[in-house]
A tleap script that builds the chain and sets N, CA, C and O, in Angstrom:
source leaprc.protein.ff14SB
mol = sequence {
  NMET PHE GLN LYS LEU VAL THR THR LYS PHE
  PHE THR ASN LYS GLY GLU ASN THR LEU LEU
  ASN LYS LEU LYS GLY ILE PHE GLU TYR LYS
  LYS PRO TYR TYR PHE ASP ALA LEU VAL GLY
  PHE PHE ARG ALA SER GLY TYR PHE ARG ILE
  ARG GLU PHE LEU ASN LYS VAL SER LYS ILE
  ARG ILE LEU VAL GLY ILE ASN VAL ASP ASN
  LEU VAL LEU GLU ALA THR LEU ARG GLY LEU
  LEU PHE ARG GLU LEU CSER
}
set mol.1.N position { 137.960 -112.179 -75.373 }
set mol.1.CA position { 138.195 -113.051 -74.594 }
set mol.1.C position { 138.310 -112.913 -73.288 }
set mol.1.O position { 138.816 -111.815 -73.055 }
set mol.2.N position { 138.055 -113.571 -72.218 }
set mol.2.CA position { 138.430 -113.934 -70.583 }
set mol.2.C position { 139.608 -114.545 -70.691 }
set mol.2.O position { 140.042 -115.407 -71.455 }
set mol.3.N position { 140.141 -113.832 -69.615 }
set mol.3.CA position { 141.524 -114.589 -69.145 }
set mol.3.C position { 141.490 -115.477 -67.934 }
set mol.3.O position { 141.143 -115.022 -66.843 }
set mol.4.N position { 141.881 -116.878 -68.116 }
set mol.4.CA position { 141.473 -117.408 -67.071 }
set mol.4.C position { 142.788 -116.708 -65.912 }
set mol.4.O position { 143.948 -116.306 -66.005 }
set mol.5.N position { 141.415 -116.933 -64.513 }
set mol.5.CA position { 142.280 -116.217 -63.255 }
set mol.5.C position { 142.864 -117.480 -62.482 }
set mol.5.O position { 142.060 -118.291 -62.021 }
set mol.6.N position { 144.151 -117.666 -62.331 }
set mol.6.CA position { 145.077 -118.876 -61.771 }
set mol.6.C position { 145.269 -118.633 -60.573 }
set mol.6.O position { 145.181 -117.440 -60.283 }
set mol.7.N position { 145.490 -119.293 -59.802 }
set mol.7.CA position { 145.687 -118.834 -58.173 }
set mol.7.C position { 147.276 -119.735 -57.733 }
set mol.7.O position { 147.286 -120.952 -57.912 }
set mol.8.N position { 148.189 -119.234 -57.326 }
set mol.8.CA position { 149.432 -120.193 -57.324 }
set mol.8.C position { 149.271 -119.742 -55.682 }
set mol.8.O position { 148.342 -119.132 -55.153 }
set mol.9.N position { 150.941 -120.451 -54.880 }
set mol.9.CA position { 151.440 -120.235 -54.308 }
set mol.9.C position { 152.642 -119.579 -54.330 }
set mol.9.O position { 153.353 -119.196 -53.401 }
set mol.10.N position { 152.824 -119.475 -55.971 }
set mol.10.CA position { 154.539 -119.201 -56.229 }
set mol.10.C position { 153.878 -117.819 -56.881 }
set mol.10.O position { 152.843 -117.658 -57.528 }
set mol.11.N position { 155.135 -116.684 -56.344 }
set mol.11.CA position { 154.632 -115.419 -57.471 }
set mol.11.C position { 156.134 -114.549 -56.926 }
set mol.11.O position { 156.921 -114.686 -55.989 }
set mol.12.N position { 156.002 -113.669 -58.023 }
set mol.12.CA position { 157.234 -112.760 -58.346 }
set mol.12.C position { 157.248 -111.856 -58.333 }
set mol.12.O position { 156.439 -111.458 -59.171 }
set mol.13.N position { 158.038 -110.531 -57.521 }
set mol.13.CA position { 157.811 -108.947 -57.606 }
set mol.13.C position { 157.334 -108.339 -58.700 }
set mol.13.O position { 158.184 -107.751 -59.368 }
set mol.14.N position { 156.444 -108.312 -59.007 }
set mol.14.CA position { 156.220 -107.414 -60.420 }
set mol.14.C position { 154.596 -106.316 -59.954 }
set mol.14.O position { 153.563 -106.482 -59.306 }
set mol.15.N position { 155.142 -105.394 -60.638 }
set mol.15.CA position { 154.172 -104.122 -60.425 }
set mol.15.C position { 153.475 -104.164 -58.661 }
set mol.15.O position { 154.045 -104.086 -57.573 }
set mol.16.N position { 152.560 -104.263 -58.896 }
set mol.16.CA position { 151.411 -104.405 -57.448 }
set mol.16.C position { 151.816 -105.656 -56.858 }
set mol.16.O position { 151.504 -105.692 -55.667 }
set mol.17.N position { 152.452 -106.782 -57.302 }
set mol.17.CA position { 152.215 -108.165 -56.828 }
set mol.17.C position { 153.442 -108.122 -56.099 }
set mol.17.O position { 154.394 -108.748 -56.563 }
set mol.18.N position { 153.621 -107.279 -54.687 }
set mol.18.CA position { 154.954 -107.511 -54.045 }
set mol.18.C position { 154.614 -108.582 -52.909 }
set mol.18.O position { 153.478 -109.035 -52.769 }
set mol.19.N position { 155.527 -108.888 -52.237 }
set mol.19.CA position { 155.503 -110.006 -51.069 }
set mol.19.C position { 154.716 -108.930 -50.092 }
set mol.19.O position { 153.741 -109.401 -49.506 }
set mol.20.N position { 154.907 -108.064 -49.940 }
set mol.20.CA position { 154.096 -107.176 -48.502 }
set mol.20.C position { 152.489 -107.360 -49.415 }
set mol.20.O position { 151.577 -107.795 -48.712 }
set mol.21.N position { 152.346 -107.239 -50.009 }
set mol.21.CA position { 150.752 -106.807 -49.913 }
set mol.21.C position { 150.287 -108.271 -50.468 }
set mol.21.O position { 149.072 -108.282 -50.662 }
set mol.22.N position { 150.800 -109.262 -50.715 }
set mol.22.CA position { 150.092 -110.484 -50.860 }
set mol.22.C position { 150.225 -111.124 -49.646 }
set mol.22.O position { 149.429 -112.025 -49.379 }
set mol.23.N position { 151.531 -110.663 -48.462 }
set mol.23.CA position { 151.150 -110.796 -47.068 }
set mol.23.C position { 149.943 -110.374 -46.530 }
set mol.23.O position { 149.069 -111.194 -46.250 }
set mol.24.N position { 149.796 -109.156 -46.349 }
set mol.24.CA position { 148.496 -108.119 -46.193 }
set mol.24.C position { 147.032 -109.125 -46.556 }
set mol.24.O position { 145.994 -109.266 -45.910 }
set mol.25.N position { 147.365 -109.566 -47.531 }
set mol.25.CA position { 146.076 -110.297 -48.700 }
set mol.25.C position { 146.113 -111.175 -47.326 }
set mol.25.O position { 145.683 -110.690 -46.280 }
set mol.26.N position { 146.649 -112.491 -47.387 }
set mol.26.CA position { 146.063 -113.645 -46.801 }
set mol.26.C position { 146.135 -113.406 -45.415 }
set mol.26.O position { 145.404 -114.100 -44.708 }
set mol.27.N position { 146.875 -112.558 -44.868 }
set mol.27.CA position { 146.879 -112.609 -43.251 }
set mol.27.C position { 145.119 -111.628 -42.815 }
set mol.27.O position { 144.442 -111.804 -41.802 }
set mol.28.N position { 144.861 -110.780 -43.825 }
set mol.28.CA position { 143.732 -110.227 -43.838 }
set mol.28.C position { 142.381 -111.445 -43.691 }
set mol.28.O position { 141.647 -111.410 -42.703 }
set mol.29.N position { 142.241 -112.190 -44.483 }
set mol.29.CA position { 141.288 -113.335 -44.837 }
set mol.29.C position { 142.168 -114.375 -43.986 }
set mol.29.O position { 141.444 -114.359 -42.991 }
set mol.30.N position { 142.998 -115.094 -43.710 }
set mol.30.CA position { 143.224 -116.272 -43.297 }
set mol.30.C position { 144.128 -116.242 -41.599 }
set mol.30.O position { 144.560 -115.111 -41.375 }
set mol.31.N position { 144.355 -116.977 -40.781 }
set mol.31.CA position { 145.112 -116.950 -39.766 }
set mol.31.C position { 145.919 -118.383 -40.002 }
set mol.31.O position { 145.578 -119.511 -39.646 }
set mol.32.N position { 146.990 -117.998 -40.650 }
set mol.32.CA position { 148.009 -119.074 -40.784 }
set mol.32.C position { 148.631 -119.541 -39.788 }
set mol.32.O position { 148.931 -118.678 -38.962 }
set mol.33.N position { 148.972 -120.678 -39.521 }
set mol.33.CA position { 149.693 -121.382 -37.944 }
set mol.33.C position { 151.211 -121.104 -38.494 }
set mol.33.O position { 152.101 -120.563 -37.838 }
set mol.34.N position { 151.304 -121.520 -39.652 }
set mol.34.CA position { 152.839 -121.898 -40.069 }
set mol.34.C position { 153.050 -120.435 -41.074 }
set mol.34.O position { 152.120 -119.638 -41.198 }
set mol.35.N position { 154.028 -120.280 -41.568 }
set mol.35.CA position { 154.918 -119.499 -42.334 }
set mol.35.C position { 156.010 -120.375 -43.156 }
set mol.35.O position { 156.982 -120.642 -42.449 }
set mol.36.N position { 156.057 -120.689 -43.963 }
set mol.36.CA position { 157.400 -120.936 -44.951 }
set mol.36.C position { 157.539 -120.418 -46.101 }
set mol.36.O position { 156.902 -120.409 -47.154 }
set mol.37.N position { 158.711 -119.887 -45.619 }
set mol.37.CA position { 158.862 -119.301 -47.466 }
set mol.37.C position { 160.457 -119.704 -47.961 }
set mol.37.O position { 161.351 -120.065 -47.196 }
set mol.38.N position { 160.597 -119.500 -49.872 }
set mol.38.CA position { 162.026 -119.901 -49.757 }
set mol.38.C position { 162.234 -118.127 -50.606 }
set mol.38.O position { 161.364 -117.533 -51.243 }
set mol.39.N position { 163.326 -117.766 -50.384 }
set mol.39.CA position { 163.485 -116.613 -50.865 }
set mol.39.C position { 164.954 -117.327 -51.270 }
set mol.39.O position { 165.473 -118.433 -51.125 }
set mol.40.N position { 165.362 -115.842 -51.949 }
set mol.40.CA position { 166.852 -115.892 -53.243 }
set mol.40.C position { 167.616 -114.598 -51.755 }
set mol.40.O position { 168.680 -114.934 -51.236 }
set mol.41.N position { 167.201 -113.799 -51.472 }
set mol.41.CA position { 167.474 -112.497 -50.961 }
set mol.41.C position { 166.844 -112.307 -49.502 }
set mol.41.O position { 165.644 -112.114 -49.307 }
set mol.42.N position { 167.666 -112.376 -48.666 }
set mol.42.CA position { 166.860 -112.110 -47.144 }
set mol.42.C position { 167.532 -111.051 -46.614 }
set mol.42.O position { 168.635 -111.344 -46.152 }
set mol.43.N position { 167.113 -109.591 -46.517 }
set mol.43.CA position { 166.953 -108.651 -46.051 }
set mol.43.C position { 166.614 -108.349 -44.944 }
set mol.43.O position { 165.459 -108.757 -44.821 }
set mol.44.N position { 167.126 -107.587 -43.519 }
set mol.44.CA position { 166.847 -107.467 -41.955 }
set mol.44.C position { 165.493 -106.320 -42.438 }
set mol.44.O position { 164.527 -106.290 -41.676 }
set mol.45.N position { 165.465 -105.310 -43.834 }
set mol.45.CA position { 164.446 -104.268 -43.681 }
set mol.45.C position { 162.956 -104.836 -44.431 }
set mol.45.O position { 161.895 -104.215 -44.495 }
set mol.46.N position { 163.272 -106.274 -44.988 }
set mol.46.CA position { 162.190 -106.892 -45.664 }
set mol.46.C position { 161.550 -107.212 -44.196 }
set mol.46.O position { 160.510 -106.684 -43.802 }
set mol.47.N position { 162.294 -108.124 -43.462 }
set mol.47.CA position { 161.701 -108.715 -42.388 }
set mol.47.C position { 160.851 -108.116 -41.498 }
set mol.47.O position { 159.771 -108.553 -41.101 }
set mol.48.N position { 161.602 -106.705 -41.093 }
set mol.48.CA position { 161.011 -105.869 -40.000 }
set mol.48.C position { 159.570 -104.948 -41.181 }
set mol.48.O position { 159.163 -103.808 -40.958 }
set mol.49.N position { 159.278 -105.486 -41.880 }
set mol.49.CA position { 157.850 -104.686 -42.683 }
set mol.49.C position { 156.938 -105.745 -42.709 }
set mol.49.O position { 155.752 -105.511 -42.939 }
set mol.50.N position { 157.515 -107.374 -42.414 }
set mol.50.CA position { 156.188 -107.721 -42.008 }
set mol.50.C position { 156.145 -108.686 -40.853 }
set mol.50.O position { 155.301 -109.516 -40.518 }
set mol.51.N position { 157.280 -108.340 -40.356 }
set mol.51.CA position { 157.070 -108.654 -38.704 }
set mol.51.C position { 155.747 -108.644 -38.208 }
set mol.51.O position { 155.250 -109.583 -37.588 }
set mol.52.N position { 155.183 -107.597 -38.477 }
set mol.52.CA position { 153.630 -107.417 -37.666 }
set mol.52.C position { 152.920 -108.798 -38.138 }
set mol.52.O position { 152.075 -109.281 -37.385 }
set mol.53.N position { 153.258 -109.504 -39.461 }
set mol.53.CA position { 152.359 -110.284 -40.100 }
set mol.53.C position { 152.788 -111.609 -39.283 }
set mol.53.O position { 151.874 -112.353 -38.927 }
set mol.54.N position { 153.864 -111.888 -39.024 }
set mol.54.CA position { 154.398 -112.866 -38.611 }
set mol.54.C position { 154.482 -112.838 -37.069 }
set mol.54.O position { 154.764 -113.852 -36.430 }
set mol.55.N position { 154.293 -111.955 -36.641 }
set mol.55.CA position { 154.045 -112.117 -34.821 }
set mol.55.C position { 152.523 -112.641 -34.804 }
set mol.55.O position { 151.949 -112.086 -33.867 }
set mol.56.N position { 151.828 -113.338 -35.365 }
set mol.56.CA position { 150.350 -114.023 -35.274 }
set mol.56.C position { 150.982 -115.219 -35.705 }
set mol.56.O position { 150.468 -116.043 -34.948 }
set mol.57.N position { 151.710 -115.797 -36.383 }
set mol.57.CA position { 152.323 -117.234 -37.254 }
set mol.57.C position { 152.727 -117.983 -35.337 }
set mol.57.O position { 152.889 -117.210 -34.392 }
set mol.58.N position { 152.788 -119.146 -35.217 }
set mol.58.CA position { 153.355 -120.046 -34.592 }
set mol.58.C position { 154.674 -120.324 -34.616 }
set mol.58.O position { 155.478 -120.333 -33.684 }
set mol.59.N position { 154.919 -120.688 -36.462 }
set mol.59.CA position { 156.041 -122.158 -36.568 }
set mol.59.C position { 156.417 -120.767 -37.682 }
set mol.59.O position { 155.611 -119.959 -38.142 }
set mol.60.N position { 157.917 -120.834 -37.905 }
set mol.60.CA position { 158.057 -119.210 -39.102 }
set mol.60.C position { 159.175 -120.595 -39.557 }
set mol.60.O position { 159.486 -121.572 -38.875 }
set mol.61.N position { 159.478 -120.329 -40.557 }
set mol.61.CA position { 160.693 -120.891 -41.364 }
set mol.61.C position { 160.722 -120.240 -42.700 }
set mol.61.O position { 159.814 -120.188 -43.530 }
set mol.62.N position { 162.494 -119.525 -42.792 }
set mol.62.CA position { 162.655 -118.813 -44.060 }
set mol.62.C position { 163.866 -120.038 -44.763 }
set mol.62.O position { 164.809 -120.531 -44.145 }
set mol.63.N position { 163.637 -120.199 -45.622 }
set mol.63.CA position { 165.256 -120.363 -46.621 }
set mol.63.C position { 165.357 -119.629 -47.293 }
set mol.63.O position { 164.536 -119.113 -48.052 }
set mol.64.N position { 166.571 -119.423 -47.101 }
set mol.64.CA position { 167.389 -118.459 -48.123 }
set mol.64.C position { 168.595 -119.119 -48.888 }
set mol.64.O position { 169.478 -119.766 -48.326 }
set mol.65.N position { 168.527 -118.887 -50.182 }
set mol.65.CA position { 169.024 -119.698 -51.175 }
set mol.65.C position { 170.423 -118.506 -51.394 }
set mol.65.O position { 171.406 -119.003 -50.845 }
set mol.66.N position { 170.600 -117.805 -51.712 }
set mol.66.CA position { 171.771 -116.573 -51.918 }
set mol.66.C position { 172.490 -115.919 -51.020 }
set mol.66.O position { 173.703 -115.934 -50.809 }
set mol.67.N position { 171.387 -115.187 -50.372 }
set mol.67.CA position { 172.420 -113.878 -49.774 }
set mol.67.C position { 171.723 -113.560 -48.757 }
set mol.67.O position { 170.542 -113.876 -48.900 }
set mol.68.N position { 172.021 -112.947 -47.555 }
set mol.68.CA position { 171.462 -112.415 -46.884 }
set mol.68.C position { 172.523 -110.797 -46.060 }
set mol.68.O position { 173.728 -110.550 -46.124 }
set mol.69.N position { 171.756 -110.284 -45.598 }
set mol.69.CA position { 172.732 -108.822 -45.290 }
set mol.69.C position { 172.977 -109.472 -43.864 }
set mol.69.O position { 172.495 -110.462 -43.314 }
set mol.70.N position { 173.944 -108.497 -43.471 }
set mol.70.CA position { 175.045 -108.641 -42.161 }
set mol.70.C position { 174.127 -108.939 -40.849 }
set mol.70.O position { 174.156 -109.952 -40.150 }
set mol.71.N position { 173.494 -108.049 -40.734 }
set mol.71.CA position { 172.265 -108.196 -39.525 }
set mol.71.C position { 171.802 -109.767 -38.982 }
set mol.71.O position { 171.699 -110.446 -37.960 }
set mol.72.N position { 171.585 -109.812 -40.618 }
set mol.72.CA position { 170.414 -111.603 -40.549 }
set mol.72.C position { 171.772 -112.521 -40.266 }
set mol.72.O position { 171.800 -113.484 -39.500 }
set mol.73.N position { 172.854 -112.035 -41.020 }
set mol.73.CA position { 173.917 -112.977 -40.548 }
set mol.73.C position { 174.580 -113.391 -39.379 }
set mol.73.O position { 175.033 -114.484 -39.038 }
set mol.74.N position { 174.534 -112.039 -38.712 }
set mol.74.CA position { 175.454 -111.963 -37.224 }
set mol.74.C position { 174.295 -112.384 -36.811 }
set mol.74.O position { 174.723 -113.512 -36.567 }
set mol.75.N position { 172.784 -112.483 -36.413 }
set mol.75.CA position { 171.988 -112.671 -35.478 }
set mol.75.C position { 171.893 -114.458 -35.762 }
set mol.75.O position { 171.883 -115.283 -34.849 }
set mol.76.N position { 171.848 -114.696 -36.817 }
set mol.76.CA position { 172.092 -116.434 -36.790 }
set mol.76.C position { 173.324 -117.254 -36.564 }
set mol.76.O position { 173.244 -118.432 -36.216 }
set mol.77.N position { 174.518 -116.611 -36.768 }
set mol.77.CA position { 175.722 -116.854 -36.093 }
set mol.77.C position { 175.895 -116.989 -34.671 }
set mol.77.O position { 176.714 -117.721 -34.115 }
set mol.78.N position { 175.178 -116.332 -34.204 }
set mol.78.CA position { 174.848 -115.799 -32.461 }
set mol.78.C position { 173.821 -116.977 -31.591 }
set mol.78.O position { 173.674 -117.308 -30.414 }
set mol.79.N position { 173.079 -117.473 -33.271 }
set mol.79.CA position { 172.229 -118.163 -32.524 }
set mol.79.C position { 170.654 -117.100 -32.137 }
set mol.79.O position { 169.755 -117.555 -31.429 }
set mol.80.N position { 170.610 -116.071 -32.586 }
set mol.80.CA position { 169.424 -115.080 -31.940 }
set mol.80.C position { 168.000 -115.139 -32.526 }
set mol.80.O position { 167.743 -115.367 -33.708 }
set mol.81.N position { 167.246 -114.939 -31.698 }
set mol.81.CA position { 165.862 -114.646 -32.686 }
set mol.81.C position { 165.996 -113.480 -32.879 }
set mol.81.O position { 166.316 -112.588 -32.093 }
set mol.82.N position { 165.681 -113.437 -34.264 }
set mol.82.CA position { 166.046 -111.712 -34.688 }
set mol.82.C position { 165.376 -110.551 -34.244 }
set mol.82.O position { 164.340 -110.260 -34.842 }
set mol.83.N position { 165.705 -109.924 -33.439 }
set mol.83.CA position { 164.656 -108.359 -32.975 }
set mol.83.C position { 164.833 -107.313 -33.520 }
set mol.83.O position { 165.870 -107.189 -34.172 }
set mol.84.N position { 164.163 -106.526 -33.465 }
set mol.84.CA position { 164.558 -105.019 -33.597 }
set mol.84.C position { 165.257 -104.412 -32.542 }
set mol.84.O position { 164.995 -104.258 -31.349 }
set mol.85.N position { 166.484 -104.011 -33.463 }
set mol.85.CA position { 166.919 -102.957 -31.853 }
set mol.85.C position { 166.728 -101.900 -31.907 }
set mol.85.O position { 166.705 -101.077 -32.823 }
set mol.86.N position { 166.535 -101.865 -30.613 }
set mol.86.CA position { 165.963 -100.505 -30.125 }
set mol.86.C position { 167.244 -98.972 -29.979 }
set mol.86.O position { 166.847 -97.870 -29.598 }
savepdb mol mol.pdb
quit
Protein backbone atom coordinates (compact mmCIF):
# COMPACT_ATOMS: atom_id res chain seq x y z
CA UNK A 1 0.00 0.00 0.00
CA UNK A 2 1.32 3.45 -0.91
CA UNK A 3 1.41 6.26 1.62
CA UNK A 4 -0.20 9.50 0.47
CA UNK A 5 2.22 12.44 0.45
CA UNK A 6 0.74 15.33 2.41
CA UNK A 7 2.33 18.76 2.26
CA UNK A 8 1.80 21.33 4.95
CA UNK A 9 3.16 24.64 6.15
CA UNK A 10 3.52 23.18 9.66
CA UNK A 11 6.17 20.72 10.72
CA UNK A 12 8.15 19.54 13.72
CA UNK A 13 11.86 18.87 14.07
CA UNK A 14 12.01 15.09 13.72
CA UNK A 15 14.92 13.28 12.09
CA UNK A 16 16.01 15.10 8.93
CA UNK A 17 12.90 17.32 8.99
CA UNK A 18 14.67 20.29 10.59
CA UNK A 19 13.91 23.97 10.21
CA UNK A 20 17.25 24.51 8.50
CA UNK A 21 16.58 21.80 5.89
CA UNK A 22 13.05 23.09 5.33
CA UNK A 23 14.29 26.66 4.76
CA UNK A 24 17.06 25.49 2.42
CA UNK A 25 14.44 23.74 0.31
CA UNK A 26 12.07 26.71 0.26
CA UNK A 27 14.72 29.26 -0.64
CA UNK A 28 16.27 26.97 -3.26
CA UNK A 29 13.03 26.76 -5.25
CA UNK A 30 11.10 29.92 -4.34
CA UNK A 31 11.78 33.60 -3.74
CA UNK A 32 9.63 34.50 -0.72
CA UNK A 33 8.85 38.16 -0.12
CA UNK A 34 7.60 37.60 3.46
CA UNK A 35 8.82 35.33 6.23
CA UNK A 36 6.31 34.71 9.02
CA UNK A 37 7.17 32.18 11.73
CA UNK A 38 5.50 31.07 14.94
CA UNK A 39 7.93 29.35 17.30
CA UNK A 40 7.93 28.26 20.93
CA UNK A 41 11.59 29.02 21.59
CA UNK A 42 13.93 31.37 19.71
CA UNK A 43 17.70 31.29 20.16
CA UNK A 44 20.32 33.59 18.62
CA UNK A 45 22.32 30.57 17.46
CA UNK A 46 19.35 29.39 15.37
CA UNK A 47 18.82 32.85 13.95
CA UNK A 48 22.44 33.07 12.79
CA UNK A 49 22.09 29.67 11.05
CA UNK A 50 19.09 30.86 8.99
CA UNK A 51 20.12 34.48 8.52
CA UNK A 52 21.66 33.89 5.08
CA UNK A 53 18.18 32.96 3.86
CA UNK A 54 16.44 35.83 5.65
CA UNK A 55 18.72 38.41 4.00
CA UNK A 56 16.75 37.75 0.79
CA UNK A 57 13.35 38.51 2.38
CA UNK A 58 11.78 41.97 2.47
CA UNK A 59 9.60 41.52 5.57
CA UNK A 60 10.34 39.22 8.51
CA UNK A 61 8.00 38.52 11.43
CA UNK A 62 8.81 35.96 14.12
CA UNK A 63 6.32 35.42 16.95
CA UNK A 64 7.86 33.67 19.94
CA UNK A 65 5.47 31.92 22.31
CA UNK A 66 7.52 30.77 25.28
CA UNK A 67 11.13 31.91 25.57
CA UNK A 68 14.08 33.73 23.95
CA UNK A 69 17.74 33.76 24.96
CA UNK A 70 19.40 36.78 26.58
CA UNK A 71 21.00 38.09 23.37
CA UNK A 72 17.64 38.22 21.56
CA UNK A 73 15.91 39.67 24.63
CA UNK A 74 18.51 42.44 25.05
CA UNK A 75 18.28 43.48 21.38
CA UNK A 76 14.48 43.47 21.54
CA UNK A 77 14.34 45.57 24.71
CA UNK A 78 16.71 48.11 23.17
CA UNK A 79 14.67 48.18 19.95
CA UNK A 80 17.63 47.11 17.85
CA UNK A 81 17.74 45.19 14.63
CA UNK A 82 19.27 41.87 15.47
CA UNK A 83 22.80 41.77 14.02
CA UNK A 84 25.68 39.41 14.66
CA UNK A 85 28.32 40.94 16.89
CA UNK A 86 31.78 41.04 15.30
